[in-house]
C-alpha positions in Angstrom: -34.7 41.7 17.8 -31.3 40.0 17.3 -29.9 39.9 13.8 -28.1 36.6 12.9 -25.0 36.7 10.7 -25.6 33.7 8.5 -22.1 33.7 7.1 -20.6 33.5 10.6 -23.1 30.8 11.6 -22.3 28.8 8.5 -18.6 29.1 9.2 -19.1 27.9 12.8 -21.1 24.9 11.7 -18.6 23.9 9.0 -15.7 24.3 11.5 -17.4 21.9 13.9 -18.0 19.4 11.1 -14.4 19.6 9.9 -13.1 19.2 13.5 -15.2 16.2 14.0 -14.1 14.6 10.7 -10.4 15.2 11.4 -10.3 14.4 15.1 -7.2 12.4 16.2 -6.8 10.6 19.5 -3.5 10.5 21.3 -2.4 7.0 22.0 -2.2 7.5 25.8 -5.9 8.5 25.8 -7.2 5.2 24.6 -7.0 1.6 25.9 -3.9 0.1 24.3 -5.7 -3.1 23.5 -8.0 -1.4 21.0 -5.2 0.1 18.9 -5.3 -1.4 15.4 -2.0 -0.9 13.4 -1.8 -1.1 9.6 1.7 -1.6 8.0 2.4 -0.9 4.4 5.7 -1.1 2.4 6.2 -0.4 -1.3 9.3 -0.8 -3.4 9.6 0.7 -6.9 12.3 -1.0 -8.9 12.1 1.7 -11.6 12.8 4.6 -9.2 14.7 2.5 -6.6 12.6 4.1 -3.9 11.2 2.3 -0.8 8.3 3.8 1.0 6.7 2.7 4.3 3.4 3.9 5.8 1.9 3.0 9.2 -1.5 4.0 10.6 -2.9 3.4 14.0 -6.7 3.4 14.4 -9.2 2.7 17.1 -10.7 -0.9 16.9 -10.3 -1.4 13.1 -9.3 0.1 9.7 -12.5 2.3 9.8 -11.9 3.7 13.3 -10.6 7.0 14.5 -6.9 7.7 13.8 -4.5 7.6 16.6 -1.4 9.8 17.1 1.4 8.2 19.1 2.3 9.9 22.4 5.9 10.6 23.5 6.0 7.2 25.2 5.3 5.3 22.0 7.3 4.8 18.8 7.4 3.2 15.4 10.6 2.1 13.6 11.3 0.3 10.4 14.6 -1.4 11.0 16.8 1.4 12.4 14.7 4.3 11.0 12.0 6.1 12.9 8.9 6.9 10.8 7.8 10.6 10.7 4.3 11.6 11.8 2.4 13.2 8.9 -1.2 14.1 8.0 -3.4 14.8 5.1 -7.1 15.4 4.3 -7.8 11.7 3.5 -5.8 9.8 6.1 -5.7 12.4 8.9 -2.7 10.9 10.7 -0.1 8.5 9.6 3.6 7.6 9.9 5.9 7.7 6.9 9.4 6.8 5.7 11.0 7.1 2.3 14.4 5.7 1.3 15.9 6.6 -2.1 18.7 5.1 -4.2 18.1 1.6 -3.1 19.4 -0.5 -6.0 18.0 -3.7 -4.7 14.7 -4.5 -3.0 15.5 -5.0 0.7 15.2 -8.5 2.1 14.8 -7.7 5.8 12.0 -5.3 6.8 11.1 -5.3 10.5 8.6 -2.9 12.1 9.0 -2.3 15.8 6.1 -0.6 17.5 6.2 0.2 21.2 2.9 1.1 22.8 2.3 3.3 25.9 2.6 0.3 28.2 6.1 -0.4 27.0 5.1 -3.5 25.0 7.0 -4.0 21.8 5.5 -5.7 18.7 7.9 -6.7 16.0 6.6 -7.6 12.6 8.8 -9.0 9.8 7.6 -8.2 6.3 8.9 -9.5 3.0 8.4 -7.8 -0.4 8.1 -10.4 -3.0 9.7 -9.5 -6.3 8.6 -10.4 -9.8 10.4 -10.0 -13.2 9.4 -10.6 -16.8 11.0 -9.8 -20.2 9.8 -7.8 -23.2 7.1 -9.8 -24.9 4.5 -9.9 -27.7 0.9 -10.7 -26.8 -1.6 -11.9 -29.5 -5.2 -10.8 -29.1 -6.3 -13.8 -31.1 -4.9 -16.5 -28.8 -4.2 -17.2 -25.1 -0.7 -16.1 -24.0 1.7 -17.1 -21.3 4.5 -15.1 -19.7 7.3 -16.7 -17.7 8.2 -14.7 -14.6 11.2 -14.8 -12.2 10.4 -14.8 -8.5 8.9 -16.9 -5.8 5.7 -18.8 -6.5 2.6 -16.6 -6.2 0.4 -17.4 -3.3 -3.4 -17.1 -2.9 -3.1 -14.0 -0.7 -1.4 -12.1 -3.5 -2.6 -10.1 -6.5 -0.7 -9.4 -9.8 -1.6 -6.4 -11.9 -0.1 -5.7 -15.3 -0.2 -2.0 -16.2 0.1 -1.1 -19.9 0.5 2.5 -21.0 1.5 4.7 -23.9 0.8 8.2 -25.1 -2.8 7.5 -25.8 -4.0 4.6 -23.6 -3.5 3.0 -20.2 -4.9 -0.4 -19.1 -4.7 -2.4 -15.9 -5.0 -6.1 -16.4 -5.0 -9.0 -13.9 -3.4 -12.1 -15.5 -4.2 -15.5 -14.1 -1.5 -17.4 -12.2 -0.4 -20.7 -13.6 2.0 -23.4 -12.4 5.7 -23.4 -13.3 6.1 -19.6 -12.8 3.8 -18.7 -15.6 1.3 -15.8 -15.9 -1.6 -16.7 -18.2 -3.0 -13.8 -20.3 -6.1 -15.1 -22.1 -7.3 -13.5 -25.3 -10.5 -12.4 -23.7 -8.4 -10.1 -21.4 -6.9 -8.3 -24.3 -10.0 -7.6 -26.4 -10.4 -4.0 -25.2 -6.7 -3.2 -25.6 -5.7 -1.3 -28.6 -2.9 -2.7 -30.8 0.5 -1.2 -30.3 3.6 -1.1 -28.1 3.3 -0.2 -24.5 5.5 0.5 -21.6 4.5 -2.1 -19.0 5.2 -3.0 -15.4 3.9 -5.6 -12.9 2.6 -4.8 -9.5 2.8 -7.6 -7.0 0.8 -7.0 -3.8 0.5 -9.2 -0.7 -2.1 -8.5 2.1 -2.2 -10.2 5.5 -3.9 -9.9 8.9 -1.4 -12.2 10.5 0.5 -9.5 12.5 1.6 -9.3 16.1 -0.7 -6.8 17.8 -3.1 -6.6 20.8 -6.8 -7.6 21.0 -8.0 -5.9 17.8 -5.2 -7.4 15.6 -3.8 -5.5 12.6 -3.0 -5.7 8.9 0.1 -5.7 6.7 0.5 -5.0 3.0 3.6 -5.2 0.8 3.9 -4.3 -2.9 6.5 -4.5 -5.5 6.6 -2.3 -8.6 8.7 -4.0 -11.3 11.0 -2.4 -13.8 9.5 -1.3 -17.0 9.2 -3.6 -20.0 8.0 -3.4 -23.6 4.8 -5.3 -24.3 3.5 -5.3 -27.9 -0.2 -6.1 -28.5 -1.1 -7.3 -31.9 
């Protein structure tokens, strides 16, 4: 009669599951037309840091992750992105640039696939600035911002935080470079002075790619401001 070591068996089964969950395909092992690239760039005006992330997946954003072969590459302007991995994203390409006093105007990703086809995608990070302000919970409020007009494909998030509380609000966009903060949006916010910043995010699927298309996202983290809620 054979004796089964249940710990060994359990370890073997878990290893198979983990391997299946973290499997990565090399780009020269799949049809190039099914590679779905996702581009993401973020600039933080408070830290003056630019970060870029690119993933390649099979068919869509839910597909298996793809690792580029030696015949492929991904650059942002003149900088090559470094291949990295973690438990959540499995395989991605990353670049960080520090001490950038100004948000860069020209951001171009160049991706070459295993067939030698090059796809260039120009991205623009849209900035936004406001000044210190007081917001009244008993009335509707407006904040004037500096920056290009906000399009329908963008979202604006206002983050308020102090030692005790943090809130994420989504003000409405009005004409004439105004953000509309209705009283109803502030009812759950405790009175006080907060360190605040705006996060402006743009998402698009209009990217140059093969059959499956791709996606692109840019985000801008503004400098910090003082917002007083009363």
